[in-house]
Biopython code that builds the backbone (N, CA, C, O; Angstrom):
import numpy as np
from Bio.PDB.StructureBuilder import StructureBuilder

atoms = [
    (1, "LEU", "N", (-9.614, 31.408, -11.144)),
    (1, "LEU", "CA", (-10.036, 30.607, -10.287)),
    (1, "LEU", "C", (-9.765, 28.889, -9.232)),
    (1, "LEU", "O", (-10.158, 28.504, -8.131)),
    (2, "PHE", "N", (-8.935, 28.314, -10.287)),
    (2, "PHE", "CA", (-8.884, 26.918, -10.093)),
    (2, "PHE", "C", (-7.603, 27.569, -8.882)),
    (2, "PHE", "O", (-7.496, 27.544, -7.656)),
    (3, "LEU", "N", (-6.580, 28.259, -10.307)),
    (3, "LEU", "CA", (-5.472, 28.663, -8.835)),
    (3, "LEU", "C", (-5.892, 28.992, -6.973)),
    (3, "LEU", "O", (-5.047, 28.784, -6.103)),
    (4, "VAL", "N", (-6.695, 29.289, -6.788)),
    (4, "VAL", "CA", (-7.379, 30.436, -5.842)),
    (4, "VAL", "C", (-7.668, 28.969, -5.220)),
    (4, "VAL", "O", (-7.476, 29.070, -4.008)),
    (5, "LEU", "N", (-8.012, 27.777, -5.520)),
    (5, "LEU", "CA", (-8.896, 26.549, -5.404)),
    (5, "LEU", "C", (-8.040, 25.716, -4.425)),
    (5, "LEU", "O", (-8.277, 25.202, -3.332)),
    (6, "ALA", "N", (-6.630, 25.795, -5.469)),
    (6, "ALA", "CA", (-5.729, 24.925, -5.201)),
    (6, "ALA", "C", (-4.465, 25.009, -4.279)),
    (6, "ALA", "O", (-3.782, 24.108, -3.792)),
    (7, "ARG", "N", (-4.344, 26.678, -4.174)),
    (7, "ARG", "CA", (-4.283, 27.244, -3.176)),
    (7, "ARG", "C", (-4.733, 26.937, -1.536)),
    (7, "ARG", "O", (-4.349, 26.354, -0.522)),
    (8, "ARG", "N", (-5.353, 27.408, -1.838)),
    (8, "ARG", "CA", (-6.829, 26.918, -0.726)),
    (8, "ARG", "C", (-6.603, 25.553, 0.182)),
    (8, "ARG", "O", (-6.450, 25.542, 1.404)),
    (9, "TYR", "N", (-6.617, 24.442, -0.668)),
    (9, "TYR", "CA", (-6.966, 23.140, -0.355)),
    (9, "TYR", "C", (-5.795, 22.658, -0.723)),
    (9, "TYR", "O", (-6.039, 21.464, -0.894)),
    (10, "TYR", "N", (-4.425, 22.867, -1.006)),
    (10, "TYR", "CA", (-3.349, 22.879, -0.823)),
    (10, "TYR", "C", (-2.662, 21.457, -0.435)),
    (10, "TYR", "O", (-2.181, 20.531, -1.089)),
    (11, "GLU", "N", (-2.940, 21.871, 1.647)),
    (11, "GLU", "CA", (-2.419, 20.318, 2.050)),
    (11, "GLU", "C", (-3.680, 20.054, 2.376)),
    (11, "GLU", "O", (-3.760, 19.866, 3.590)),
    (12, "ARG", "N", (-5.111, 19.916, 1.608)),
    (12, "ARG", "CA", (-6.167, 18.363, 2.713)),
    (12, "ARG", "C", (-5.573, 17.506, 0.773)),
    (12, "ARG", "O", (-5.285, 16.319, 0.624)),
    (13, "ILE", "N", (-5.567, 18.482, -0.250)),
    (13, "ILE", "CA", (-5.039, 17.242, -1.044)),
    (13, "ILE", "C", (-3.778, 16.981, -1.279)),
    (13, "ILE", "O", (-3.330, 16.542, -2.338)),
    (14, "GLN", "N", (-3.042, 17.300, -0.093)),
    (14, "GLN", "CA", (-1.781, 16.649, -0.854)),
    (14, "GLN", "C", (-1.701, 15.408, 0.841)),
    (14, "GLN", "O", (-0.890, 14.494, 0.991)),
    (15, "LYS", "N", (-2.551, 15.728, 1.613)),
    (15, "LYS", "CA", (-3.136, 14.501, 3.016)),
    (15, "LYS", "C", (-3.790, 13.435, 1.416)),
    (15, "LYS", "O", (-3.190, 12.428, 1.041)),
    (16, "ILE", "N", (-4.571, 13.762, 0.991)),
    (16, "ILE", "CA", (-5.604, 13.092, 0.215)),
    (16, "ILE", "C", (-4.551, 12.019, -0.399)),
    (16, "ILE", "O", (-4.631, 10.791, -0.364)),
    (17, "LEU", "N", (-3.790, 12.632, -0.830)),
    (17, "LEU", "CA", (-3.419, 11.947, -2.562)),
    (17, "LEU", "C", (-2.156, 11.264, -1.677)),
    (17, "LEU", "O", (-1.724, 10.313, -2.328)),
    (18, "GLY", "N", (-1.341, 11.447, -0.272)),
    (18, "GLY", "CA", (-0.830, 10.881, 0.367)),
    (18, "GLY", "C", (-1.106, 9.472, 0.975)),
    (18, "GLY", "O", (-0.316, 8.554, 1.195)),
    (19, "TYR", "N", (-2.352, 9.552, 1.169)),
    (19, "TYR", "CA", (-2.761, 8.423, 2.016)),
    (19, "TYR", "C", (-3.667, 8.147, 1.072)),
    (19, "TYR", "O", (-4.736, 7.968, 1.656)),
    (20, "VAL", "N", (-3.866, 7.953, -0.680)),
    (20, "VAL", "CA", (-4.170, 7.379, -1.481)),
    (20, "VAL", "C", (-2.936, 6.433, -1.809)),
    (20, "VAL", "O", (-2.842, 5.318, -1.296)),
    (21, "VAL", "N", (-2.097, 6.890, -2.601)),
    (21, "VAL", "CA", (-0.469, 6.689, -2.332)),
    (21, "VAL", "C", (-0.159, 5.570, -1.474)),
    (21, "VAL", "O", (0.360, 4.559, -1.947)),
    (22, "GLY", "N", (-0.415, 5.665, -0.344)),
    (22, "GLY", "CA", (0.218, 4.723, 0.487)),
    (22, "GLY", "C", (-0.661, 3.503, 0.670)),
    (22, "GLY", "O", (-0.227, 2.355, 0.571)),
    (23, "VAL", "N", (-1.990, 3.830, 0.957)),
    (23, "VAL", "CA", (-3.174, 2.517, 0.580)),
    (23, "VAL", "C", (-2.336, 1.547, -0.914)),
    (23, "VAL", "O", (-1.840, 0.435, -0.729)),
    (24, "CYS", "N", (-2.334, 2.148, -2.113)),
    (24, "CYS", "CA", (-1.246, 1.636, -3.057)),
    (24, "CYS", "C", (-0.278, 0.674, -2.582)),
    (24, "CYS", "O", (-0.257, -0.555, -2.502)),
    (25, "LEU", "N", (0.389, 1.462, -2.338)),
    (25, "LEU", "CA", (1.766, 0.725, -1.840)),
    (25, "LEU", "C", (1.410, -0.187, -1.208)),
    (25, "LEU", "O", (1.854, -1.288, -1.536)),
    (26, "GLY", "N", (0.304, -0.080, 0.152)),
    (26, "GLY", "CA", (0.732, -1.211, 1.516)),
    (26, "GLY", "C", (0.053, -2.318, 0.609)),
    (26, "GLY", "O", (0.320, -3.517, 0.682)),
    (27, "LEU", "N", (-0.968, -1.677, -0.355)),
    (27, "LEU", "CA", (-1.730, -3.508, -0.891)),
    (27, "LEU", "C", (-0.191, -3.994, -1.917)),
    (27, "LEU", "O", (-0.205, -5.218, -2.045)),
    (28, "VAL", "N", (0.765, -3.503, -2.466)),
    (28, "VAL", "CA", (1.322, -3.902, -3.216)),
    (28, "VAL", "C", (2.338, -4.702, -2.347)),
    (28, "VAL", "O", (2.590, -5.892, -2.537)),
    (29, "LEU", "N", (2.746, -4.138, -1.637)),
    (29, "LEU", "CA", (3.568, -4.870, -0.206)),
    (29, "LEU", "C", (3.128, -5.953, 0.406)),
    (29, "LEU", "O", (4.000, -6.649, 0.926)),
    (30, "THR", "N", (2.201, -6.246, 0.482)),
    (30, "THR", "CA", (0.854, -6.863, 1.397)),
    (30, "THR", "C", (0.577, -7.963, 0.013)),
    (30, "THR", "O", (-0.508, -8.475, 0.287)),
    (31, "ALA", "N", (0.936, -8.401, -0.987)),
    (31, "ALA", "CA", (0.803, -8.919, -2.291)),
    (31, "ALA", "C", (2.531, -9.786, -2.381)),
    (31, "ALA", "O", (2.909, -10.953, -2.285)),
    (32, "VAL", "N", (3.234, -8.390, -2.626)),
    (32, "VAL", "CA", (4.789, -9.163, -1.822)),
    (32, "VAL", "C", (5.160, -10.193, -0.685)),
    (32, "VAL", "O", (6.069, -11.022, -0.726)),
    (33, "LEU", "N", (4.586, -10.047, -0.031)),
    (33, "LEU", "CA", (4.795, -10.151, 1.393)),
    (33, "LEU", "C", (3.956, -11.401, 1.094)),
    (33, "LEU", "O", (4.642, -12.421, 1.159)),
    (34, "LEU", "N", (2.694, -11.612, 0.791)),
    (34, "LEU", "CA", (2.172, -13.077, 0.558)),
    (34, "LEU", "C", (2.727, -13.713, -0.348)),
    (34, "LEU", "O", (2.635, -14.941, -0.329)),
    (35, "TYR", "N", (3.487, -13.029, -1.437)),
    (35, "TYR", "CA", (3.996, -14.344, -2.903)),
    (35, "TYR", "C", (5.365, -14.846, -1.659)),
    (35, "TYR", "O", (5.529, -15.975, -1.197)),
    (36, "LEU", "N", (6.115, -13.708, -1.392)),
    (36, "LEU", "CA", (7.457, -14.304, -0.524)),
    (36, "LEU", "C", (7.246, -15.691, 0.309)),
    (36, "LEU", "O", (7.965, -16.672, 0.498)),
    (37, "LEU", "N", (5.829, -15.293, 0.752)),
    (37, "LEU", "CA", (5.699, -16.753, 1.995)),
    (37, "LEU", "C", (4.901, -17.524, 1.836)),
    (37, "LEU", "O", (4.480, -18.234, 2.749)),
    (38, "GLN", "N", (4.333, -17.599, 0.166)),
    (38, "GLN", "CA", (3.832, -18.750, -0.004)),
    (38, "GLN", "C", (4.382, -20.118, 0.067)),
    (38, "GLN", "O", (3.944, -20.796, 0.997)),
    (39, "LYS", "N", (5.375, -20.750, -0.829)),
    (39, "LYS", "CA", (6.685, -21.470, -0.700)),
    (39, "LYS", "C", (6.410, -22.211, 1.252)),
    (39, "LYS", "O", (5.710, -23.056, 1.810)),
    (40, "PRO", "N", (7.281, -21.395, 1.546)),
    (40, "PRO", "CA", (7.784, -21.837, 3.225)),
    (40, "PRO", "C", (6.092, -22.274, 4.089)),
    (40, "PRO", "O", (5.741, -23.315, 4.644)),
    (41, "VAL", "N", (5.425, -21.076, 3.889)),
    (41, "VAL", "CA", (3.920, -21.410, 4.375)),
    (41, "VAL", "C", (3.828, -23.117, 3.876)),
    (41, "VAL", "O", (4.062, -24.029, 4.669)),
    (42, "ASP", "N", (3.451, -23.339, 2.442)),
    (42, "ASP", "CA", (2.722, -24.469, 2.109)),
    (42, "ASP", "C", (3.356, -25.348, 2.594)),
    (42, "ASP", "O", (2.795, -26.088, 3.403)),
    (43, "ASN", "N", (4.717, -25.546, 2.258)),
    (43, "ASN", "CA", (5.431, -26.593, 2.893)),
    (43, "ASN", "C", (5.677, -27.047, 4.641)),
    (43, "ASN", "O", (5.998, -28.163, 5.050)),
    (44, "TRP", "N", (5.492, -26.176, 5.222)),
    (44, "TRP", "CA", (4.931, -26.182, 6.814)),
    (44, "TRP", "C", (3.880, -26.603, 6.804)),
    (44, "TRP", "O", (3.851, -27.755, 7.237)),
    (45, "ILE", "N", (2.445, -26.011, 6.349)),
    (45, "ILE", "CA", (1.268, -26.637, 6.847)),
    (45, "ILE", "C", (0.907, -28.042, 5.979)),
    (45, "ILE", "O", (0.358, -29.087, 6.329)),
    (46, "GLY", "N", (1.546, -27.526, 4.498)),
    (46, "GLY", "CA", (1.266, -29.245, 3.890)),
    (46, "GLY", "C", (-0.582, -28.694, 3.321)),
    (46, "GLY", "O", (-1.236, -27.664, 3.485)),
    (47, "SER", "N", (-0.834, -29.957, 2.661)),
    (47, "SER", "CA", (-2.084, -29.904, 1.751)),
    (47, "SER", "C", (-3.692, -29.666, 2.632)),
    (47, "SER", "O", (-4.791, -29.530, 2.093)),
    (48, "LYS", "N", (-3.377, -29.673, 4.164)),
    (48, "LYS", "CA", (-4.555, -29.470, 4.534)),
    (48, "LYS", "C", (-5.194, -27.877, 4.904)),
    (48, "LYS", "O", (-6.214, -27.645, 5.552)),
    (49, "TYR", "N", (-4.260, -26.884, 4.280)),
    (49, "TYR", "CA", (-4.683, -26.067, 3.979)),
    (49, "TYR", "C", (-4.643, -25.059, 3.338)),
    (49, "TYR", "O", (-4.276, -23.915, 3.606)),
    (50, "ASP", "N", (-5.349, -25.891, 1.785)),
    (50, "ASP", "CA", (-5.401, -24.519, 0.892)),
    (50, "ASP", "C", (-6.501, -23.809, 0.629)),
    (50, "ASP", "O", (-7.664, -24.074, 0.933)),
    (51, "GLY", "N", (-5.950, -22.632, -0.120)),
    (51, "GLY", "CA", (-6.874, -21.831, -0.006)),
    (51, "GLY", "C", (-6.159, -20.822, 1.121)),
    (51, "GLY", "O", (-6.909, -19.993, 1.637)),
    (52, "TRP", "N", (-4.941, -20.837, 1.480)),
    (52, "TRP", "CA", (-4.671, -19.874, 2.988)),
    (52, "TRP", "C", (-4.091, -18.491, 2.450)),
    (52, "TRP", "O", (-3.773, -17.449, 3.024)),
    (53, "GLN", "N", (-4.082, -18.902, 1.108)),
    (53, "GLN", "CA", (-3.228, -17.434, 0.712)),
    (53, "GLN", "C", (-4.563, -16.330, 0.440)),
    (53, "GLN", "O", (-4.359, -15.134, 0.647)),
    (54, "SER", "N", (-5.814, -16.760, 0.009)),
    (54, "SER", "CA", (-6.818, -15.488, -0.280)),
    (54, "SER", "C", (-7.377, -15.209, 0.772)),
    (54, "SER", "O", (-7.957, -14.134, 0.926)),
    (55, "TYR", "N", (-7.267, -16.588, 2.149)),
    (55, "TYR", "CA", (-7.917, -15.573, 3.558)),
    (55, "TYR", "C", (-6.999, -14.968, 4.015)),
    (55, "TYR", "O", (-7.343, -13.910, 4.543)),
    (56, "ALA", "N", (-5.546, -15.268, 4.053)),
    (56, "ALA", "CA", (-4.248, -14.053, 4.179)),
    (56, "ALA", "C", (-4.475, -13.028, 3.412)),
    (56, "ALA", "O", (-4.342, -11.901, 3.890)),
    (57, "GLY", "N", (-4.831, -13.189, 2.181)),
    (57, "GLY", "CA", (-4.686, -11.690, 1.937)),
    (57, "GLY", "C", (-6.175, -10.538, 2.225)),
    (57, "GLY", "O", (-6.213, -9.308, 2.259)),
    (58, "ILE", "N", (-6.853, -11.178, 2.329)),
    (58, "ILE", "CA", (-8.703, -10.743, 2.821)),
    (58, "ILE", "C", (-8.143, -10.061, 4.187)),
    (58, "ILE", "O", (-8.218, -8.904, 4.599)),
    (59, "THR", "N", (-7.603, -11.137, 4.679)),
    (59, "THR", "CA", (-7.272, -10.325, 6.698)),
    (59, "THR", "C", (-5.913, -9.655, 6.186)),
    (59, "THR", "O", (-5.945, -8.532, 6.689)),
    (60, "LEU", "N", (-4.472, -9.795, 5.275)),
    (60, "LEU", "CA", (-3.997, -7.901, 5.781)),
    (60, "LEU", "C", (-4.056, -7.523, 4.686)),
    (60, "LEU", "O", (-2.954, -7.031, 4.442)),
    (61, "GLY", "N", (-4.911, -7.416, 3.540)),
    (61, "GLY", "CA", (-5.109, -6.485, 2.785)),
    (61, "GLY", "C", (-6.164, -5.578, 3.106)),
    (61, "GLY", "O", (-6.685, -4.860, 2.252)),
    (62, "VAL", "N", (-6.535, -5.588, 4.446)),
    (62, "VAL", "CA", (-7.536, -4.117, 5.023)),
    (62, "VAL", "C", (-6.311, -3.616, 5.791)),
    (62, "VAL", "O", (-5.574, -2.752, 5.317)),
    (63, "PRO", "N", (-6.149, -4.068, 6.753)),
    (63, "PRO", "CA", (-5.039, -2.955, 7.823)),
    (63, "PRO", "C", (-3.642, -2.585, 7.196)),
    (63, "PRO", "O", (-3.274, -1.410, 7.230)),
    (64, "ILE", "N", (-2.515, -3.979, 6.377)),
    (64, "ILE", "CA", (-1.795, -2.905, 6.681)),
    (64, "ILE", "C", (-1.868, -1.942, 5.397)),
    (64, "ILE", "O", (-1.083, -0.996, 5.449)),
    (65, "PRO", "N", (-2.799, -2.035, 4.082)),
    (65, "PRO", "CA", (-2.864, -0.719, 3.145)),
    (65, "PRO", "C", (-2.885, 0.649, 4.044)),
    (65, "PRO", "O", (-1.991, 1.487, 3.930)),
    (66, "LEU", "N", (-4.270, 0.840, 5.182)),
    (66, "LEU", "CA", (-4.641, 1.854, 5.557)),
    (66, "LEU", "C", (-3.850, 2.256, 6.856)),
    (66, "LEU", "O", (-4.180, 3.271, 7.471)),
    (67, "LEU", "N", (-3.050, 1.649, 7.178)),
    (67, "LEU", "CA", (-1.653, 1.817, 8.138)),
    (67, "LEU", "C", (-0.855, 2.607, 7.633)),
    (67, "LEU", "O", (-0.347, 3.635, 8.080)),
    (68, "THR", "N", (-0.688, 1.729, 6.003)),
    (68, "THR", "CA", (0.367, 2.580, 5.520)),
    (68, "THR", "C", (0.207, 3.983, 4.539)),
    (68, "THR", "O", (0.975, 4.920, 4.320)),
    (69, "GLY", "N", (-1.073, 3.680, 4.094)),
    (69, "GLY", "CA", (-1.787, 5.058, 4.065)),
    (69, "GLY", "C", (-1.905, 6.357, 4.667)),
    (69, "GLY", "O", (-1.748, 7.528, 4.322)),
    (70, "TYR", "N", (-2.362, 5.481, 6.080)),
    (70, "TYR", "CA", (-2.253, 6.520, 7.345)),
    (70, "TYR", "C", (-0.507, 7.267, 7.582)),
    (70, "TYR", "O", (-0.138, 8.415, 7.828)),
    (71, "GLY", "N", (-0.064, 6.492, 7.451)),
    (71, "GLY", "CA", (1.457, 6.499, 7.664)),
    (71, "GLY", "C", (2.015, 7.807, 6.302)),
    (71, "GLY", "O", (2.660, 8.848, 6.424)),
    (72, "CYS", "N", (1.713, 7.473, 5.696)),
    (72, "CYS", "CA", (2.423, 7.759, 4.321)),
    (72, "CYS", "C", (1.172, 9.338, 4.150)),
    (72, "CYS", "O", (0.896, 9.812, 3.048)),
    (73, "ARG", "N", (0.745, 9.753, 5.149)),
    (73, "ARG", "CA", (-0.637, 10.885, 4.261)),
    (73, "ARG", "C", (0.770, 12.379, 4.142)),
    (73, "ARG", "O", (0.838, 13.337, 3.371)),
    (74, "ASN", "N", (1.173, 12.181, 4.649)),
    (74, "ASN", "CA", (2.665, 13.147, 5.197)),
    (74, "ASN", "C", (3.418, 13.148, 4.029)),
    (74, "ASN", "O", (2.658, 13.600, 3.173)),
    (75, "PHE", "N", (4.405, 12.913, 3.560)),
    (75, "PHE", "CA", (4.762, 12.808, 3.030)),
    (75, "PHE", "C", (4.717, 12.163, 1.172)),
    (75, "PHE", "O", (5.296, 11.196, 0.676)),
    (76, "VAL", "N", (3.861, 13.094, 0.599)),
    (76, "VAL", "CA", (3.582, 13.489, -0.973)),
    (76, "VAL", "C", (4.980, 12.911, -1.827)),
    (76, "VAL", "O", (5.093, 11.889, -2.504)),
    (77, "LYS", "N", (5.769, 13.751, -1.583)),
    (77, "LYS", "CA", (6.818, 14.547, -1.850)),
    (77, "LYS", "C", (8.038, 12.919, -2.041)),
    (77, "LYS", "O", (8.676, 12.531, -3.020)),
    (78, "PHE", "N", (7.968, 12.586, -1.217)),
    (78, "PHE", "CA", (8.820, 11.337, -0.467)),
    (78, "PHE", "C", (7.868, 10.750, -1.605)),
    (78, "PHE", "O", (8.529, 10.985, -2.617)),
    (79, "LEU", "N", (6.765, 10.159, -1.995)),
    (79, "LEU", "CA", (6.443, 8.973, -2.585)),
    (79, "LEU", "C", (6.764, 8.586, -3.299)),
    (79, "LEU", "O", (7.253, 7.493, -3.586)),
    (80, "VAL", "N", (6.431, 9.880, -3.987)),
    (80, "VAL", "CA", (6.815, 10.522, -5.818)),
    (80, "VAL", "C", (7.976, 10.218, -6.113)),
    (80, "VAL", "O", (8.330, 9.451, -7.008)),
    (81, "MET", "N", (8.860, 11.015, -5.109)),
    (81, "MET", "CA", (10.249, 9.923, -4.906)),
    (81, "MET", "C", (10.624, 8.651, -5.186)),
    (81, "MET", "O", (11.386, 8.224, -6.054)),
    (82, "PHE", "N", (9.933, 8.039, -4.262)),
    (82, "PHE", "CA", (10.127, 6.868, -4.364)),
    (82, "PHE", "C", (9.604, 5.580, -5.532)),
    (82, "PHE", "O", (10.053, 4.472, -5.826)),
    (83, "ILE", "N", (8.281, 6.503, -6.037)),
    (83, "ILE", "CA", (7.441, 5.545, -7.183)),
    (83, "ILE", "C", (8.426, 6.013, -8.296)),
    (83, "ILE", "O", (8.814, 5.042, -8.946)),
    (84, "THR", "N", (9.022, 7.356, -8.775)),
    (84, "THR", "CA", (9.655, 6.869, -9.494)),
    (84, "THR", "C", (10.670, 6.758, -9.960)),
    (84, "THR", "O", (10.848, 6.753, -11.178)),
    (85, "ALA", "N", (11.806, 6.612, -8.881)),
    (85, "ALA", "CA", (12.439, 6.152, -8.685)),
    (85, "ALA", "C", (12.386, 4.007, -8.835)),
    (85, "ALA", "O", (13.084, 3.111, -9.309)),
    (86, "PHE", "N", (11.501, 4.110, -8.321)),
    (86, "PHE", "CA", (11.654, 2.697, -8.622)),
    (86, "PHE", "C", (10.366, 2.024, -9.769)),
    (86, "PHE", "O", (10.080, 0.882, -10.127)),
    (87, "ALA", "N", (9.962, 3.039, -10.003)),
    (87, "ALA", "CA", (9.169, 2.217, -11.379)),
    (87, "ALA", "C", (10.213, 2.647, -12.869)),
    (87, "ALA", "O", (9.925, 2.162, -13.963)),
    (88, "GLY", "N", (11.651, 3.787, -12.665)),
    (88, "GLY", "CA", (12.890, 3.326, -13.740)),
    (88, "GLY", "C", (13.655, 2.784, -13.079)),
    (88, "GLY", "O", (14.720, 3.310, -13.399)),
    (89, "ALA", "N", (13.896, 1.906, -12.186)),
    (89, "ALA", "CA", (14.436, 0.951, -12.016)),
    (89, "ALA", "C", (14.385, -0.403, -13.048)),
    (89, "ALA", "O", (15.023, -1.418, -12.767)),
]
sb = StructureBuilder()
sb.init_structure("model")
sb.init_model(0)
sb.init_chain("A")
sb.init_seg("    ")
for serial, (resi, resn, name, xyz) in enumerate(atoms, 1):
    if name == "N":
        sb.init_residue(resn, " ", resi, " ")
    sb.init_atom(name, np.array(xyz, "f"), 0.0, 1.0, " ", f" {name:<3s}", serial, name[0])
structure = sb.get_structure()
């Protein structure tokens, strides 16, 4: 029974899995981006805007993961290869 359902919903499962992995990749990308920009932006704006990281994290933490999830929804094989290569390095 499971094999019949798996073959029937193969493409749908692939798209959902690709979207979920893409969202996770987007969250990691956003976190790395904020981490890399933290010191230059702190030096540039000074102490007037303390807490800009949380505001930028919320502001960028929604659209970037959603867009990467949408863009990666058809590339499950490549995402799995990328993640295993990155985790193994």
